[in-house]
C-alpha positions in Angstrom: -37.8 5.0 -95.5 -38.9 4.8 -99.3 -36.5 5.4 -101.9 -32.7 7.8 -101.1 -33.8 10.9 -102.7 -30.7 12.5 -105.4 -29.4 14.4 -102.4 -29.1 11.6 -99.7 -27.6 9.1 -102.3 -24.9 12.4 -102.6 -25.1 12.9 -98.9 -23.9 9.3 -98.4 -21.3 9.6 -101.2 -19.6 12.5 -99.0 -18.4 11.1 -96.2 -18.2 7.2 -98.3 -15.0 9.7 -99.7 -13.8 10.8 -96.5 -13.1 7.2 -95.3 -16.3 7.2 -93.0 -18.7 4.7 -91.9 -22.7 4.5 -93.7 -24.2 7.5 -91.6 -27.2 6.2 -89.3 -30.4 7.3 -91.4 -33.1 8.6 -89.9 -32.1 8.0 -85.9 -33.2 8.4 -82.8 -31.2 8.8 -79.9 -33.1 8.3 -76.9 -36.4 8.5 -78.2 -39.4 6.3 -79.6 -38.9 3.9 -82.3 -42.4 5.6 -83.8 -40.8 9.2 -84.3 -39.5 9.8 -87.7 -35.3 11.1 -86.2 -34.0 13.4 -88.8 -32.4 12.4 -92.2 -28.9 11.0 -90.6 -26.4 10.7 -88.1 -22.6 11.0 -88.3 -20.4 9.5 -85.7 -17.7 12.1 -84.5 -15.5 12.8 -82.1 -17.6 11.5 -79.1 -21.0 12.7 -80.4 -23.1 12.3 -83.1 -24.0 15.1 -85.6 -27.9 15.0 -86.8 -28.6 16.3 -90.0 -32.4 17.0 -91.4 -31.5 17.5 -95.9 -34.0 19.9 -97.7 -34.2 19.7 -101.3 -34.4 23.4 -102.9 -35.7 21.8 -106.1 -38.3 19.9 -103.7 -42.3 20.4 -104.6 -43.5 23.4 -104.6 -40.3 25.7 -104.9 -39.8 27.5 -107.7 -37.4 25.8 -109.8 -36.5 29.5 -111.9 -37.3 33.3 -111.0 -40.7 34.5 -112.3 -40.4 36.1 -115.6 -41.1 39.0 -114.4 -41.6 40.8 -110.9 -39.6 40.2 -107.8 -38.5 37.1 -106.6 -36.9 36.5 -103.3 -34.7 33.1 -103.1 -34.0 33.5 -99.7 -37.7 33.3 -99.4 -37.4 29.6 -100.1 -34.0 29.3 -98.5 -35.8 30.3 -95.2 -38.5 27.9 -95.0 -36.5 25.0 -95.4 -33.8 25.9 -93.3 -37.0 26.7 -90.2 -38.3 23.0 -91.6 -35.3 21.3 -91.1 -34.1 23.6 -87.8 -37.9 22.5 -86.0 -37.3 18.5 -86.2 -34.1 18.7 -84.0 -37.2 20.2 -81.4 -36.0 17.0 -79.0 -32.5 16.3 -80.0 -31.5 19.8 -78.4 -28.6 17.2 -76.7 -27.0 16.6 -80.0 -24.9 18.2 -82.6 -27.5 19.9 -85.7 -26.8 20.7 -89.1 -29.8 21.8 -91.6 -28.7 21.3 -94.9 -29.6 22.5 -98.3 -28.9 20.4 -101.2 -29.1 22.6 -104.6 -29.6 20.6 -107.6 -31.8 19.7 -110.4 -34.5 22.1 -111.8 -33.5 24.9 -108.9 -31.9 27.7 -111.1 -31.9 30.7 -108.5 -28.4 31.8 -107.8 -27.9 30.3 -104.5 -24.9 32.7 -102.6 -23.7 31.8 -99.2 -24.4 35.4 -97.9 -28.2 34.9 -98.8 -27.8 31.7 -96.7 -26.1 33.8 -94.3 -28.7 35.8 -94.3 -31.8 33.8 -94.5 -30.7 31.8 -91.7 -29.0 33.9 -89.5 -30.6 37.5 -90.5 -29.4 40.3 -92.0 -26.6 40.8 -89.9 -25.1 44.2 -91.7 -28.3 45.8 -90.7 -27.7 46.5 -86.8 -28.9 43.0 -85.2 -25.5 42.9 -83.1 -26.8 45.8 -81.1 -30.6 44.3 -80.5 -28.9 41.3 -78.8 -27.1 39.0 -81.5 -27.0 38.4 -84.5 -29.9 35.5 -84.4 -32.4 38.3 -83.8 -35.5 37.5 -84.6 -36.1 41.5 -84.0 -33.2 41.6 -87.1 -33.6 45.2 -89.0 -34.5 42.9 -92.4 -37.9 42.5 -90.8 -37.6 38.8 -91.9 -38.6 35.8 -89.3 -35.1 34.0 -88.9 -35.0 30.3 -88.0 -32.6 30.5 -85.4 -33.0 32.9 -81.9 -29.9 32.9 -79.6 -31.2 31.3 -76.7 -33.1 28.7 -77.8 -31.1 27.0 -81.6 -27.3 27.3 -79.9 -27.5 23.0 -80.5 -27.8 23.9 -84.2 -24.2 23.6 -84.9 -24.6 25.5 -88.3 -26.4 25.4 -92.3 -24.5 23.5 -94.6 -25.2 23.6 -98.3 -24.5 20.1 -100.2 -23.1 21.1 -103.4 -21.1 19.1 -106.3 -18.4 19.6 -108.4 -18.3 17.8 -112.1 -14.1 17.4 -112.5 -13.9 15.9 -116.1 -16.5 18.5 -117.1 -14.8 21.3 -115.6 -11.4 19.9 -117.1 -12.8 19.5 -120.5 -14.5 22.9 -120.6 -11.3 24.7 -119.1 -9.5 22.7 -122.7 -11.7 24.0 -124.9 -11.2 27.6 -123.9 -7.8 27.0 -124.0 -8.0 25.8 -127.2 -9.9 28.9 -128.6 -8.0 31.3 -126.6 -4.9 30.1 -128.8 -7.1 30.3 -132.1 -6.9 26.6 -132.1 -10.5 26.5 -133.4 -10.7 22.5 -134.4 -9.9 21.1 -131.1 -12.4 23.4 -129.6 -14.2 22.1 -132.1 -13.9 18.5 -131.7 -13.7 18.4 -127.8 -17.4 20.5 -127.5 -18.9 17.8 -130.0 -17.3 14.5 -128.0 -18.3 16.8 -124.9 -14.7 16.4 -123.7 -15.1 14.0 -121.7 -13.6 10.8 -124.2 -9.9 12.9 -123.9 -10.6 13.5 -120.1 -12.1 10.1 -118.6 -15.6 9.3 -116.9 -16.9 12.0 -115.2 -15.3 12.4 -111.5 -18.5 13.3 -109.5 -16.8 15.3 -106.1 -19.8 15.7 -103.1 -18.9 19.3 -101.1 -19.8 20.5 -98.6 -20.1 24.8 -97.8 -21.1 25.3 -94.0 -21.8 28.4 -92.4 -21.6 28.2 -88.7 -24.0 29.2 -86.2 -22.3 32.2 -84.2 -23.9 31.6 -81.0 -23.8 27.9 -81.8 -21.9 25.7 -79.6 -18.9 25.1 -81.9 -18.2 22.4 -84.6 -15.4 19.9 -84.3 -12.2 20.7 -85.6 -11.6 17.8 -89.1 -15.7 17.7 -89.3 -16.5 19.3 -92.3 -12.7 18.6 -93.8 -13.7 16.8 -97.4 -11.3 18.0 -100.2 -13.9 19.9 -101.8 -15.2 21.7 -98.3 -15.5 25.5 -97.4 -16.4 26.4 -93.9 -17.5 29.8 -93.3 -17.8 31.7 -89.9 -19.3 35.8 -88.9 -16.6 37.6 -87.9 -17.4 41.5 -87.0 -19.8 41.5 -88.8 -18.7 39.9 -92.1 -18.5 36.1 -93.8 -15.2 35.1 -93.6 -14.0 31.9 -95.2 -12.0 30.1 -92.6 -10.6 26.9 -94.7 -11.0 25.7 -98.0 -9.9 21.8 -99.0 -7.8 22.1 -102.1 -11.0 21.4 -104.5 -13.4 23.6 -103.2 -14.5 26.5 -105.2 -13.7 30.1 -105.8 -15.5 32.0 -102.7 -19.4 31.0 -102.8 
């Protein structure tokens, strides 16, 4: 299996914090042992949910926009979703999820609307009239990774993120000190990084989920971490339908 990637370690910590057993690595339910399965399998609600993780900052992906000229971060996102979905071809009888992990050198903004558009097409441009939001003939003129008839087993696209809660608290303290004109406190916190006064760094792995509108559904409770957020396409709009108490503002 090789050395675990940072995204894989973060994914495993997420489930550990939720109280789940360690996810099975490269499960191959019903297939030959020589086949490499998706990255992880998580048992929940009498089913094995399969996850394939793709790193935005992997080799070959541009870590930053070019200094001039057009740049479309969705092109990279779309390809990674394509690659993840391709891993599920032999596992159509299992619920599957494409996971995007953005960290490290990847500096291009990644908004949840971009993720949904890359996965399901430009759903505000008439895709519904042509047979569904996942129609490959979408008006944006780009092929999209999932189609209504063939990939209902892909329940959604997941973005793996993290919050550094101690750093956030320290940053808020610096901002408040500056707002009150207490520059000595602000300077002290900036010089120390603030962490000495706020304790060790608390890392919160979180999953931001966009449900496949033509998928077979996501069981309630699967993505309910304290930092999680869940989105659905409703009447041509991307709506946030659930968020944990430590979820960030709408992505």
